[in-house]
N, C-alpha and C positions, 0 to 999 in steps of 0.2 A: 534432534532439533525440535521436534514437535513438543517435547516436554517443556521447552522454554516458554511456550505460550499457553500451555494448558490452563484452563480455568479463567482466562481473561474474558471480560464481559462481551467482547465482540467476536469471540471464538475464532481468533486468527489461526489457531492450530488446525482447525478444520479447513480453513481456506488455503493453508500452505501445502496442500496435497499435490498441487501442480504449479509450482512457483518458479520464479526467476531469482537466482541467487548470485551473489558476488562476494568476493573477499574484500573488495574495495567499495567505498560508498558510491551510490548512484548520484548523489547530489554533492557538488563540490563544497568544500569547507567555506563557510561564510555566505552560501547561496540559499540557505533555508529561508523560507518566507512564512511569516505569521499570517494566519487567515484574518480577514477583515474584522471578524467578531472577537478576536482574541481567544478567550477560553471557549471551548466548544466540546461537543461530544462526538466520538467517532462510532459509527454503527455499521454492522453488516446487514441488519434489517431492523424493523421497528422495535423488536423486543430485545435486541442484543446491542447495547450501546455502553460505552465507557467514556468517562471524562478524560479530556485531553488538557492537561495543565500546561499552559504556555510558559516557556522558559525565556530567560533574558536574551538568548541568541536567536529567538524566533522558532525554535524547535518545540516539540511537545513531549510530555511524558504521558503515556496512556496509563491511567491509574486503575488497577484492578479493584473490584469491590472489596470492602474492608474484611469480609468474612473469608476471603481467599488469601493465601500466603504467598502469592506471586509478587515478584519485583515489578516495578513500573517498566514499561517498554518504551524506549526512545523512538520517536517518529520525527522525521523531517519532511517538509513539503516544499514544492516549488511549482509555479505555474507550468502546465503542459500545453494546453490548447484551449480555445474557446469554441463552443459549438452551440447548437440549438438548446441544449440543456444548461448552458451557462459555462462558467469557468471550470475546467477539469484540471486537477492537480496531480502531480506525481507524488507518491508517498513512499518514503524510504523507511523501512522497519529494521532497526538494529537489534540483532539477536546475539546474546552473549551466553555462552555455556562454558564454565570453567575458564580455560585460557583461549578459547576460540571465539572469534567474532565473525558473524556473517551478516549480510544485508539482503533483505528481500524487497521487492518493489511492488507497489500497488498503485491504484488510482483512486481519486476521491472526487466527489461532486457534492455541492450543497444539496441537502435533502430536507427541505422544510417539513415534509410529511412525517419526519422522525423527530421533530423538535420536541423537547421536554423542557426542563429547567434551563437548558443551554441550547444554542443553535446546533443543529446536527449536520454532519457530513457522512455520507455513505462511502465506505471503503470497499473496494473490490480488488481482487488479485487477478491479473491477466493469466490465463491458463496456458502454460508452456506446451501442453500437449496439442494445442491448436497451431503451433508453428509449422508452416509448410517448409518443405525442403528448399524452396526458392528463398523464403524469408531467412531461413537458417544460414544460407550462403551469403545473402546480401548483408545481413546484420551481424554475422559471426556468432549466432546463437548455437551453443553446444548442448545437446541433450545429454545429461549425465545419467539419468535413468528414466523410467516410465513417466515420472511426475515432476522431475526437476531439470531445469536448464540453467546453464551458466551464461552470463552476459559478459562479453569482454569489456575491459576498460577503454579500449580504443574506439569503440562505437558507442556513443551515448544511447542509453536505453530510451531516452526521450525521442530519438530519431525513430526507433522501432515502434514505440507506442503511438507517436503522432502520425506516422505513416501507415503502418500495417494494422493498427487498431482504431484508426480514426472513425471508421463507419460504426464499429461496435460501440465506441464511447459516446456516440450520438444516438444510440438506440435505447430507449427506456426499457425495452424487454431484456436487453443484455444485462442491464444493471439489476433488474428484478431476478433474472436467472442466476446471478452470481452472488446471492445472499446466503 
């Protein structure tokens, strides 16, 4: 799975070391939301950003740098919650390898400190190794291996993130530590 994302400007492959995965999309069909600015860049930190090309359905294609031979990565976003840092978005990352499709989930916030030619959004992936046994039972999180968790389709990942992760998503240090 990591080779799917190798070389992308925001280094998602490195972020996917402790991720939440699903064989089904995290965001329902037709529920993807375009960001207010339209075309944006998605960043893991100030130096690692990639353009997000807005699509007609409100989704984005993460465009790798021209010197890389990677395919664009489809992203879909939906509002998750609002806190002291502003609107927080859920980010669905579609990964395709040969005949297998998997979805990973992240979160994004408006990050004006990373603005360049386009408005910037910082993307972070919640760390599934932080799931407590109580959270796993409550939300049906299944640890697949040391760094990967499966999220059931029956419990929306938004419930888990907005409840179990609310405090972290409101902490600037958490965002800084997850780049």
